[in-house]
Structure formats: structure tokens, C-alpha cells
C-alpha positions as CSV (number, residue, x, y, z in Angstrom):
1,G,0.0,0.1,0.1
2,A,2.7,2.6,0.9
3,F,4.9,1.8,-2.0
4,A,1.8,2.2,-4.5
5,T,1.0,5.4,-2.6
6,M,4.6,6.7,-3.1
7,L,4.7,5.8,-6.9
8,S,1.2,7.5,-7.2
9,W,2.5,10.7,-5.6
10,W,5.9,10.5,-7.6
11,T,3.9,10.2,-10.9
12,R,1.6,13.1,-10.1
13,S,4.3,15.4,-8.6
14,C,7.3,14.5,-10.7
15,E,7.3,17.7,-12.7
16,G,7.2,19.8,-9.6
17,V,10.0,17.8,-7.8
18,A,12.2,18.2,-11.2
19,K,11.6,22.0,-10.9
20,M,12.5,22.2,-7.4
21,F,15.6,20.1,-7.6
22,G,16.5,21.4,-11.1
23,S,17.3,17.8,-12.2
24,E,16.2,16.1,-15.3
25,F,16.0,12.7,-13.5
26,F,12.6,13.8,-12.0
27,T,11.1,14.7,-15.3
28,H,7.7,12.9,-16.4
29,E,9.5,11.0,-19.1
30,A,12.4,9.9,-16.9
31,V,9.9,8.7,-14.1
32,F,7.7,6.7,-16.5
33,G,10.7,5.4,-18.2
34,N,12.0,4.2,-15.1
35,M,8.7,2.7,-14.1
36,K,8.5,0.9,-17.6
37,A,12.1,-0.5,-17.0
38,A,11.0,-1.8,-13.5
39,H,8.1,-3.5,-15.1
40,D,9.9,-5.0,-17.7
41,V,12.4,-6.4,-15.3
42,Q,9.7,-7.7,-13.1
43,K,8.0,-9.2,-15.9
44,I,11.3,-11.1,-16.6
45,L,11.9,-12.0,-13.0
46,L,8.3,-13.5,-12.2
47,P,8.5,-16.5,-14.0
48,L,12.0,-17.3,-12.7
49,A,10.9,-16.6,-9.3
50,S,7.9,-18.8,-9.8
51,F,10.3,-21.5,-11.1
52,V,12.6,-21.3,-8.3
53,L,9.8,-21.4,-5.8
54,A,8.5,-24.6,-7.4
55,L,11.9,-26.3,-7.3
56,Y,12.1,-25.3,-3.6
57,I,8.5,-26.5,-2.9
58,T,9.5,-29.9,-4.8
59,M,12.6,-30.4,-2.8
60,K,10.9,-29.7,0.5
61,L,8.0,-32.2,-0.5
62,A,10.8,-34.9,-1.5
63,W,12.4,-34.4,1.8
64,F,9.3,-34.7,3.7
65,N,8.1,-37.8,1.7
66,G,11.7,-39.4,2.6
67,V,10.7,-38.7,6.4
68,I,7.3,-40.3,5.8
69,D,8.8,-43.5,4.2
70,K,11.5,-43.8,6.9
71,A,8.7,-43.5,9.7
72,W,6.4,-45.9,7.9
73,G,9.4,-48.4,7.5
74,I,10.2,-48.2,11.2
75,Q,6.6,-48.6,12.1
76,G,6.1,-51.6,9.9
77,K,9.3,-53.0,11.8
78,I,7.8,-52.5,15.2
79,G,4.6,-54.1,13.9
80,D,6.6,-57.1,13.1
81,I,8.3,-57.2,16.4
82,A,5.1,-57.0,18.2
83,L,3.6,-59.7,16.1
84,L,6.7,-62.1,16.7
85,L,6.5,-61.4,20.4
86,G,2.8,-62.0,20.5
87,A,2.9,-65.2,18.5
88,S,6.0,-66.7,20.3
89,T,5.0,-66.4,23.9
90,A,2.9,-69.2,25.4
91,P,0.6,-69.7,27.1
92,P,-1.3,-66.6,26.2
93,D,-3.6,-66.6,29.6
94,D,-0.5,-66.9,32.2
95,R,-0.3,-63.8,34.1
96,G,3.5,-63.4,33.7
97,V,3.2,-63.8,29.9
98,V,0.5,-61.2,29.9
99,A,2.7,-58.7,32.0
100,A,5.7,-59.3,29.6
101,K,3.5,-58.5,26.6
102,F,2.2,-55.4,28.0
103,R,6.0,-54.2,29.1
104,M,7.1,-54.9,25.5
105,Y,4.0,-53.2,24.1
106,R,5.0,-50.3,26.2
107,Y,8.7,-50.3,25.1
108,L,7.7,-50.5,21.5
109,N,5.2,-47.6,21.9
110,L,8.1,-45.6,23.5
111,A,10.5,-46.6,20.6
112,H,7.7,-45.4,18.2
113,F,7.6,-42.1,20.1
114,F,11.4,-41.5,20.1
115,L,11.2,-42.0,16.2
116,Y,9.0,-39.0,16.1
117,Q,10.6,-37.0,18.7
118,A,13.8,-36.9,16.5
119,I,11.9,-35.2,13.8
120,G,9.1,-33.4,15.6
121,V,9.5,-29.9,16.9
122,D,6.7,-30.2,19.4
123,Y,8.0,-33.2,21.1
124,N,11.6,-31.8,21.6
125,E,10.5,-30.4,25.0
126,I,9.6,-33.9,26.3
127,S,12.3,-35.6,28.4
128,L,12.6,-39.0,30.2
129,E,12.6,-37.6,33.6
């Protein structure tokens, strides 16, 4: 807003400013010539800036997809460990076996949490104490 207001004032007052300073830099033709040159530069740079922004977004999305792939891979391995532990313990109705399964369930959840704590900003403040 302020920049547009300044440009509007400058285009309306350029002749008066040129007379006040006695400079040809502020004449109507010079001001509009500079604005046209700035417009031409902006017209050239806009597609370039858009292209660079698209490359940056693609790079960040590829990084995010890599993090997601690693997280899903570890989540799958944790599930495999849970299935192996659940299937290998017998008898399932023994209180000691149930307590051991529950302890392992808690440790696997803790390992899963630590996976996300390494990459999650909100989880950095949580400690083990």
C-alpha cells in the first residue's frame, strides 16, 4: 500500500520535484521510463521466481516424503516385532506372559515415540525425567 501510494504521488508530482531540484532525473518522461524499465524487469523475473519457488517446494516435499517413508518403514518393523513377540509367547493366559507382553507393548510404543521425537518440533520439550 505505502509503495503504491508513493509511486502514485511520484507520478503526479514528478514535474514539480524536477523544477524544485533542477534535475532531469525527475521529469515526467524519466519517471515513467524508469517505471516501465522496472515493469519489464519484473515481467522477466516473475517466471524465474515462480520456477525457483516450485523447485524449492518440490525439494521440501521430497524431503518430507523421505521422512514419511522412513517413519512408515520403522513403524512396519515395530509391528513385525510385536507380531513375533505376540505369537512366540505361550501360554497366552498366564499372568507373567501377559505382563511381559504389556511391558514390551509399552517399550515398542516408546520406541515409536522416539522415532517422531527426533523429527517433531513439538516433541523436543518432552524428556525422560
